[in-house]
C-alpha positions in Angstrom: -16.1 31.9 0.5 -13.5 32.2 -2.3 -13.3 28.4 -2.5 -17.0 28.2 -3.0 -17.0 30.8 -5.8 -14.1 29.0 -7.6 -16.0 25.7 -7.3 -19.1 27.3 -8.8 -17.1 28.8 -11.7 -15.6 25.5 -12.7 -18.8 23.5 -12.2 -20.6 26.0 -14.5 -17.9 25.7 -17.2 -18.0 22.0 -17.1 -21.8 21.6 -16.5 -21.3 19.0 -13.8 -24.6 18.3 -12.1 -24.6 18.6 -8.3 -26.8 15.6 -8.0 -24.3 13.5 -9.9 -21.6 14.6 -7.6 -23.7 13.6 -4.6 -24.5 10.2 -6.2 -20.8 9.6 -6.6 -20.2 10.2 -2.9 -22.7 7.5 -1.9 -20.7 4.6 -3.2 -20.1 1.8 -0.7 -16.6 0.5 0.0 -14.8 -1.8 -0.5 -14.4 -2.1 -4.2 -14.0 -5.4 -6.1 -14.3 -6.7 -9.6 -16.8 -8.7 -11.6 -15.3 -9.6 -14.9 -14.3 -6.5 -16.7 -16.0 -4.1 -14.2 -15.1 -2.6 -10.9 -18.0 -2.6 -8.5 -18.7 -1.3 -5.0 -19.9 -3.3 -2.0 -23.5 -3.2 -3.3 -22.5 -4.6 -6.7 -22.9 -1.3 -8.5 -20.5 -0.3 -11.2 -17.8 2.1 -9.9 -16.0 3.3 -13.0 -12.7 4.9 -12.1 -13.0 8.4 -13.5 -9.8 9.6 -12.2 -7.0 12.2 -12.4 -3.4 12.0 -11.3 -2.5 14.4 -8.5 1.3 14.3 -8.8 4.1 16.0 -6.9 4.7 13.8 -3.8 6.8 11.4 -5.9 9.0 14.3 -7.0 9.4 16.9 -9.8 13.2 17.3 -9.4 15.1 16.6 -12.6 18.1 15.2 -10.7 20.8 17.8 -11.0 21.4 21.1 -9.3 19.8 22.7 -6.2 16.5 20.9 -5.5 15.0 24.2 -4.2 15.6 25.9 -7.5 12.5 25.8 -9.6 14.4 25.7 -12.9 15.8 22.3 -11.8 12.3 20.7 -11.8 10.2 19.4 -14.6 8.8 22.3 -16.6 9.9 24.6 -13.8 7.1 23.2 -11.6 8.6 22.6 -8.2 6.2 20.6 -6.0 8.4 20.6 -3.0 7.9 16.9 -2.5 4.2 17.2 -1.9 1.1 17.1 -4.2 1.1 20.1 -6.6 -0.5 23.3 -5.8 -0.5 23.3 -2.0 1.6 26.5 -2.2 -1.2 28.2 -4.2 -4.6 27.0 -3.1 -6.1 25.6 0.1 -6.4 21.8 0.2 -10.2 22.0 0.5 -10.3 24.2 -2.6 -8.3 21.8 -4.7 -10.4 18.9 -3.7 -13.6 20.7 -4.4 -12.4 21.5 -7.8 -11.6 17.9 -8.5 -15.2 17.1 -7.7 -16.4 19.9 -10.0 -14.6 18.5 -13.0 -16.4 15.2 -12.6 -13.9 12.8 -11.2 -14.7 10.3 -8.5 -11.2 9.1 -7.7 -7.5 10.2 -7.6 -4.4 8.3 -8.4 -2.0 9.7 -5.8 1.7 9.0 -6.7 4.4 8.7 -4.0 8.0 7.7 -3.9 9.5 5.0 -1.8 12.0 7.6 -0.4 9.0 9.8 0.6 7.9 7.3 3.2 11.1 7.6 5.2 11.9 11.3 4.4 12.2 13.0 7.8 13.0 16.5 6.4 10.1 18.9 6.9 8.6 20.4 3.8 9.7 23.9 3.1 7.2 26.5 4.2 7.0 28.1 0.7 5.6 24.8 -0.7 2.7 25.0 1.8 2.0 28.7 1.7 -1.7 28.3 1.0 -2.0 25.6 3.7 -0.4 27.0 6.9 -1.9 24.1 9.0 0.6 21.8 7.2 3.7 23.7 7.8 6.5 21.9 9.6 5.2 18.5 8.5 7.2 15.8 6.7 6.2 14.8 3.1 4.4 11.7 4.4 2.4 13.7 7.0 1.3 16.1 4.2 0.4 13.0 2.1 -1.7 11.8 5.1 -3.6 15.1 5.1 -4.2 15.0 1.4 -5.6 11.4 1.6 -7.9 12.5 4.4 -9.2 15.5 2.5 -9.8 13.5 -0.7 -11.5 10.6 1.0 -13.4 12.9 3.4 -15.0 14.5 0.3 -16.1 11.1 -0.9 -13.4 10.6 -3.5 -11.6 7.2 -3.9 -7.8 7.2 -3.6 -5.5 4.8 -5.4 -2.0 4.8 -3.9 0.6 4.7 -6.6 4.3 3.8 -6.0 5.5 6.1 -8.8 9.3 6.2 -8.2 11.9 4.8 -5.8 13.7 8.2 -5.4 11.8 11.5 -5.1 12.4 12.8 -8.6 10.7 13.2 -11.9 9.9 10.1 -13.9 10.5 8.4 -16.4 13.8 7.8 -18.1 17.0 6.0 -17.2 17.0 7.5 -13.8 17.3 4.8 -11.1 13.5 4.4 -11.1 13.1 2.0 -14.0 12.1 -1.1 -12.0 10.7 -1.7 -8.5 14.2 -3.0 -7.5 16.5 -0.3 -9.0 17.8 2.1 -6.3 16.4 -0.3 -3.7 15.9 -4.1 -3.1 12.7 -5.9 -3.8 12.4 -6.5 -0.1 12.6 -2.8 0.6 9.9 -2.2 -2.1 7.6 -4.7 -0.5 8.2 -3.5 3.0 7.5 0.1 1.9 4.2 -1.0 0.4 3.1 -2.9 3.5 3.9 0.2 5.5 1.7 2.4 3.3 -1.2 0.0 3.1 -1.3 -0.5 6.8 -1.1 3.2 7.3 -4.5 3.7 5.5 -6.1 0.4 6.3 -8.8 1.9 8.4 -9.8 4.4 5.6 -12.2 2.4 3.4 -12.0 5.0 0.6 -8.4 4.2 0.0 -9.3 1.6 -2.5 -6.3 0.5 -4.4 -2.6 -0.2 -4.6 -1.0 0.6 -8.0 2.2 -1.4 -7.4 4.8 0.4 -9.7 4.8 2.9 -12.4 6.0 2.3 -16.0 8.3 -0.7 -15.5 11.0 -0.3 -18.1 14.5 -1.1 -19.3 17.6 0.0 -17.5 20.8 0.8 -19.5 21.7 -2.9 -19.6 18.6 -5.0 -18.7 15.0 -5.5 -19.7 12.1 -6.3 -17.4 10.3 -9.5 -18.3 7.0 -11.3 -17.7 7.4 -14.8 -16.3 11.1 -15.7 -16.6 11.5 -16.3 -12.9 14.5 -14.0 -12.3 14.9 -10.7 -10.4 13.7 -8.7 -13.4 10.4 -10.7 -13.6 7.6 -8.1 -13.2 4.9 -10.7 -13.3 6.4 -12.6 -10.4 7.2 -9.5 -8.4 3.8 -8.0 -8.7 2.1 -11.4 -8.0 4.2 -11.8 -4.9 3.5 -8.3 -3.6 -0.2 -8.4 -4.5 -0.6 -11.5 -2.4 1.4 -10.1 0.5 -0.8 -7.0 0.6 -4.0 -9.0 0.6 -2.7 -11.5 3.2 -0.7 -9.3 5.5 -2.0 -5.7 5.2 -5.5 -5.1 3.7 -7.7 -7.8 2.0 -10.0 -5.1 0.7 -7.7 -3.3 -1.7 -7.7 -3.5 -5.4 -4.3 -4.7 -6.7 -3.4 -2.7 -9.8 -0.7 -4.1 -12.1 0.7 -2.0 -14.9 2.0 -3.6 -18.0 5.6 -3.4 -19.1 6.3 0.1 -20.4 9.5 -0.6 -22.5 11.9 -3.3 -23.5 14.8 -3.2 -25.9 17.3 -0.6 -27.3 15.5 2.3 -29.0 17.7 2.3 -32.1 16.5 1.3 -35.6 17.6 -2.2 -36.4 17.5 -3.4 -32.7 14.5 -5.1 -31.2 12.4 -2.7 -29.0 8.8 -2.3 -28.1 6.2 -1.2 -25.5 4.7 -4.5 -24.5 2.0 -3.0 -22.3 -0.5 -5.8 -21.4 0.2 -8.1 -24.3 1.9 -10.7 -22.1 -1.3 -11.1 -20.0 -2.9 -13.1 -22.7 -0.7 -16.1 -22.0 0.3 -15.5 -18.4 -2.2 -13.7 -16.1 -2.2 -13.1 -12.4 -4.2 -15.1 -9.9 -4.3 -13.5 -6.5 -5.0 -15.1 -3.2 -8.3 -13.2 -3.1 -10.5 -13.3 -6.2 -12.1 -10.1 -7.5 -9.2 -7.8 -6.6 -7.1 -7.6 -9.7 -7.0 -4.6 -12.1 -4.6 -4.1 -15.0 -3.4 -0.7 -16.1 -1.8 0.9 -19.1 -0.5 4.3 -20.2 -0.8 6.0 -23.6 0.4 9.4 -24.8 0.3 10.8 -28.3 4.1 11.2 -28.6 4.9 7.6 -27.7 4.1 4.5 -29.7 3.9 0.7 -29.6 7.5 0.7 -30.8 8.4 4.3 -30.2 10.1 5.4 -26.9 8.6 8.9 -27.1 12.1 10.4 -27.4 13.2 13.2 -29.7 16.8 13.0 -30.9 18.7 10.4 -28.8 16.5 7.3 -28.4 14.2 8.3 -31.3 13.5 5.7 -34.0 11.5 5.8 -37.3 8.6 3.8 -35.7 5.3 5.6 -35.7 4.0 7.4 -32.6 0.4 6.9 -31.6 -0.5 10.3 -33.0 0.8 9.1 -36.4 -1.7 6.3 -36.6 -5.1 6.6 -38.4 -8.1 6.3 -36.2 -8.7 2.6 -37.2 -5.0 1.8 -36.7 -5.0 3.4 -33.3 -8.1 1.5 -32.2 -6.5 -1.8 -33.4 -3.3 -1.2 -31.5 -5.0 -0.1 -28.3 -7.2 -3.1 -28.4 -4.3 -5.5 -29.1 -2.0 -4.1 -26.5 -4.4 -3.4 -23.6 -8.1 -3.3 -23.9 -8.6 -6.9 -25.0 -8.1 -7.8 -21.3 -11.4 -6.1 -20.5 -13.4 -6.6 -23.6 -12.7 -10.4 -24.1 -15.1 -11.8 -21.5 -14.9 -15.2 -19.9 -11.1 -15.6 -20.1 -8.6 -16.4 -17.4 -7.2 -12.9 -18.0 -10.5 -11.0 -18.1 -10.2 -8.0 -15.7 -10.8 -4.2 -15.6 -8.3 -2.2 -17.5 -7.5 1.3 -16.1 -5.9 3.7 -18.5 -4.1 5.3 -15.6 -2.2 7.9 -17.6 -3.1 9.8 -20.7 -3.2 13.5 -21.5 -2.6 16.2 -24.0 -1.3 19.8 -24.2 -4.1 22.3 -24.0 -2.1 24.5 -26.4 -2.1 21.9 -29.1 -3.0 23.7 -32.3 -6.4 23.2 -34.0 -6.0 20.5 -36.7 -2.7 19.2 -35.1 -2.0 15.5 -34.8 -2.0 15.9 -31.0 -5.6 17.2 -31.0 -6.7 14.5 -33.5 -5.1 11.9 -31.3 -6.9 13.1 -28.2 -10.3 13.1 -29.9 -9.7 9.6 -31.3 -8.2 8.3 -28.0 -11.1 9.5 -25.9 -13.6 8.1 -28.4 -11.9 4.8 -27.9 -12.2 5.1 -24.1 -15.9 5.9 -24.5 -16.6 3.1 -26.9 -14.8 0.5 -24.8 -16.1 2.0 -21.5 -12.6 2.0 -20.1 -11.7 3.2 -16.6 -9.3 6.2 -16.9 -7.0 8.6 -15.1 -5.9 11.9 -16.7 -2.3 13.1 -16.2 -2.0 15.6 -14.6 -4.7 17.1 -12.5 -2.9 20.3 -11.4 -0.5 22.6 -13.2 1.1 26.0 -12.6 -0.2 28.8 -14.8 3.2 30.3 -15.6 5.0 27.1 -16.4 5.7 25.6 -19.8 3.6 22.5 -18.9 0.1 23.0 -20.3 -1.2 19.5 -19.8 -3.1 20.0 -16.5 -6.8 20.1 -16.0 -6.6 22.9 -13.4 -4.1 25.7 -13.2 -3.3 28.0 -10.3 -1.0 31.0 -10.5 1.2 32.3 -7.7 -1.5 34.5 -6.4 -3.9 31.5 -6.1 -6.1 32.4 -9.0 -7.6 29.4 -10.8 -7.7 29.1 -14.6 -11.0 27.4 -15.4 -10.9 24.3 -17.5 -12.6 25.9 -20.4 -10.3 25.2 -23.4 -11.0 23.0 -26.4 -10.6 19.8 -24.2 -13.7 20.6 -22.0 -16.5 19.2 -24.2 -14.4 16.1 -24.9 -13.7 15.7 -21.2 -17.4 16.2 -20.4 -18.4 13.4 -22.8 -15.8 11.1 -21.4 -16.7 11.6 -17.7 -20.4 11.3 -18.5 -20.0 8.0 -20.3 -20.1 4.4 -19.2 -22.4 1.7 -17.8 -23.9 2.3 -14.4 -26.0 0.3 -12.0 -25.9 -3.3 -10.9 -23.3 -5.7 -12.4 -24.2 -9.4 -12.2 -21.7 -11.8 -10.8 -19.7 -13.7 -13.5 -18.2 -17.2 -13.7 -14.6 -16.8 -12.4 -11.7 -18.2 -14.4 -8.1 -18.3 -13.1 -4.8 -19.6 -14.3 -2.3 -21.5 -12.2 1.3 -21.2 -13.3 3.8 -23.0 -11.1 6.5 -22.4 -13.7 9.2 -21.4 -11.3 8.0 -22.5 -7.9 4.8 -22.9 -5.8 1.7 -21.2 -7.0 -0.7 -21.5 -4.1 -3.6 -19.2 -4.8 -5.7 -20.4 -1.9 -5.5 -18.1 1.1 -6.6 -21.0 3.2 -3.8 -23.3 2.0 -1.2 -20.6 2.5 -1.8 -21.0 6.2 -1.6 -24.8 6.2 1.5 -27.0 6.5 3.4 -28.0 3.4 1.3 -30.8 1.9 3.9 -32.2 -0.5 7.4 -31.2 0.7 9.9 -30.8 -2.1 7.3 -30.7 -4.9 6.1 -27.6 -6.7 2.5 -27.1 -5.6 -0.4 -25.2 -7.2 -3.9 -24.7 -5.7 -7.0 -22.8 -7.0 -8.1 -19.7 -5.1 -10.6 -20.3 -2.3 -14.1 -20.7 -3.9 -12.6 -22.3 -7.1 -11.9 -25.8 -8.3 -9.7 -27.3 -11.0 -11.3 -27.2 -14.4 -8.4 -28.1 -16.7 -4.8 -29.2 -16.9 -2.0 -29.0 -19.4 -0.3 -32.2 -20.6 3.1 -30.5 -20.3 4.2 -27.2 -18.7 2.3 -27.8 -15.4 -0.2 -25.0 -15.9 -3.9 -25.3 -15.1 -7.3 -23.5 -15.2 -9.7 -23.0 -12.3 -13.3 -22.0 -12.1 -16.0 -21.5 -9.4 -16.9 -24.0 -6.7 -16.8 -23.7 -2.9 -15.0 -26.4 -0.9 -14.6 -26.9 2.8 -12.1 -29.4 4.0 -9.2 -30.9 2.0 -7.3 -34.1 1.6 -4.0 -35.0 -0.2 -4.1 -38.0 -2.5 -0.8 -39.7 -3.5 -2.0 -43.1 -4.7 -4.9 -45.1 -6.1 -6.7 -45.7 -2.8 -9.9 -43.9 -3.9 -10.1 -45.4 -7.4 -13.5 -47.2 -7.8 -13.3 -48.1 -11.5 -10.4 -48.4 -13.9 -11.2 -45.3 -15.9 -7.7 -45.2 -17.5 -6.4 -48.7 -18.0 -2.7 -49.1 -17.6 -2.2 -45.6 -16.2 -1.6 -44.5 -12.6 -4.7 -42.7 -11.3 -4.9 -40.1 -8.5 -8.6 -39.8 -7.7 -10.4 -37.8 -5.1 -12.7 -39.5 -2.6 -16.4 -39.4 -3.0 -17.8 -35.9 -2.3 -14.6 -34.2 -3.3 -13.1 -32.5 -6.4 -9.7 -31.5 -7.5 -8.5 -28.1 -6.2 -4.8 -28.4 -6.6 -1.8 -30.6 -7.6 1.9 -31.0 -7.0 4.7 -31.9 -9.5 8.3 -32.9 -9.2 10.0 -31.6 -12.3 7.3 -32.3 -15.0 5.9 -35.4 -13.2 2.7 -35.6 -11.1 3.4 -36.1 -7.4 0.0 -35.7 -5.7 -3.4 -34.0 -6.0 -5.3 -31.9 -3.5 -9.0 -32.7 -3.1 -11.6 -30.4 -1.5 -14.9 -31.6 -0.1 -17.7 -29.8 -1.9 -21.5 -30.0 -2.4 -20.8 -29.7 -6.1 -19.0 -33.1 -6.1 -22.0 -35.4 -6.7 -21.7 -39.1 -6.4 -22.1 -39.7 -10.2 -20.5 -41.8 -12.8 -17.6 -40.2 -14.7 -16.0 -40.1 -18.1 -12.3 -40.2 -19.1 -11.1 -37.1 -21.0 -7.8 -37.8 -22.8 -5.5 -35.0 -23.8 -2.2 -36.7 -24.3 -2.3 -36.3 -28.1 -4.2 -33.0 -28.6 -6.4 -30.5 -27.0 -9.7 -31.8 -25.5 -11.7 -28.8 -24.2 -15.3 -27.8 -24.3 -16.7 -25.9 -27.3 -15.7 -22.3 -27.2 -12.8 -22.9 -24.8 -14.4 -21.2 -21.7 -11.6 -19.7 -19.6 -9.4 -19.3 -22.6 -5.9 -20.5 -23.6 -4.3 -21.3 -20.3 -1.2 -23.2 -21.5 -0.1 -21.8 -24.9 1.6 -24.3 -27.1 0.8 -27.4 -24.9 -2.0 -30.0 -25.1 -4.8 -29.3 -22.6 -7.7 -31.2 -21.1 -10.7 -29.4 -19.6 -13.9 -30.9 -18.2 -17.3 -29.5 -19.4 -18.7 -26.5 -17.6 -21.4 -28.7 -15.9 -18.7 -31.2 -14.8 -15.9 -31.2 -12.2 -12.5 -32.9 -12.3 -12.2 -35.7 -9.8 -9.0 -37.4 -10.9 -5.8 -37.3 -13.0 -4.1 -40.1 -14.9 -0.5 -40.4 -16.0 2.1 -43.0 -17.0 5.8 -43.5 -16.4 6.2 -45.9 -19.4 9.0 -45.5 -21.9 8.9 -42.0 -23.6 6.5 -40.7 -21.0 7.3 -38.4 -18.2 4.5 -38.9 -15.6 2.8 -35.8 -16.9 -1.1 -35.5 -17.0 -2.6 -37.6 -19.8 -6.3 -37.7 -18.8 -8.9 -36.2 -16.4 -11.7 -38.0 -14.7 -14.8 -35.7 -15.2 -18.0 -36.1 -13.3 -21.3 -34.3 -13.5 -21.7 -31.5 -11.0 -24.4 -31.8 -8.4 
């Protein structure tokens, strides 16, 4: 009865319609993406209106007795489980999540939690005696079941490696600090398989706030063991292939690089690198990008006060127009620029503000401006944090419980702003969009076809790239080996290494690799920079038509408007028209040439 009364109180404060809550619970799993939108199985928009329920990833600051509350962030000791289970029944917490208008929860965990065999202390589960004696993972199981049983979507988030508070120089900076990359991947496969049969577990947020260690920066595409692009691409593919093909794969941008001292290079790259190097997973329609923004951090400000503080502006120091420009440049362009190889939903998976921020303060102004930006751009979002303790010095939560289990209703100055945010956004059917994908065999094979991943090596010793299943090659770079794919189904495949299928000399004096009749280009292989072979897929799109030669050895040659976007920055590119398909590649090994692609053979689609 008490749980129902509390729920009614919060729902009244926030004016959340019961009918809207019921509608949210009717969404059909699994989720996927269409351009910038996440949609459910019926093609209806499913905007992630989320909150972060933290605690399982740890609140311990790293020194002193872990059972002493003072040794935890803001004195809030979660006990290695989601916050508040010592103060309120699980069902009550979940009901209040629904009452404040969210439809999903980002649920952090640590890698260490997955193998932690020490039972949770009874005092951390005082309001949930049915969970006493369980390990942190078993409690996490119960939380997932309660959330999804109420119709909420759950996104699993690997927040830390060790079970402690994030995010400084703490052994949790990268996916492979405090553990190997293999251990990180294996932990993820364990977690995904654990919830594979629960369709409301919808996403895998691969790692939180990837950032610099004392000595080394993460990077995006360098091909070494600090390469976040490569690591997230590899794990995303493994999850979809080996564990659960239905999950959304969520990749956060890089949170920090460089030394935060005036005069040294330093920045918060966020999603800027995506513009020139985007992910292409083995299953299309499953990629979501994520970014975090807080008022006290900045595009070049670490968020520190004192040590690590620079003279760069924090986000709260920016004017409204400046803030909008930076947010768009560093993150939201990925969603708002349609028809690009990088176009995908952007989930602002952490933001928040102190409820005690004074009227007229820069923090309040920032929150108003920031949420206005989320509304205007229709961004998916997740507030940090969902739950706080009434007596602590952390006043950022949405819902607060005291030691007696009394809930503080979310009725402060943030409530009308929050209501506007949760009530905003496009709804209803989202039409399918033309897919565009980048192939980037920069440092090794880039086989985006799930089918071809299971086939024998079709050009041993060469670096191979293939379009995702259901896509064909649309364009190639003259140098750099990158390519662009777009939609077309294909059934069987054939490897072409010579001119056996050339029917007309469409590139005189050049070697031509041409697909047989009824086939189109879906992949290619290179040795160094030089063409080695092409992969052709049989397709009804590949009509038996005459073709044209499209040269790109001396400059770009792409359709007007550059559909699909800049897929090989700084290099010449060739791309067939949107009503054509690529049926062949020409190259030469003459003096001063390197057997790189010089021309495409483009034919009209059937």
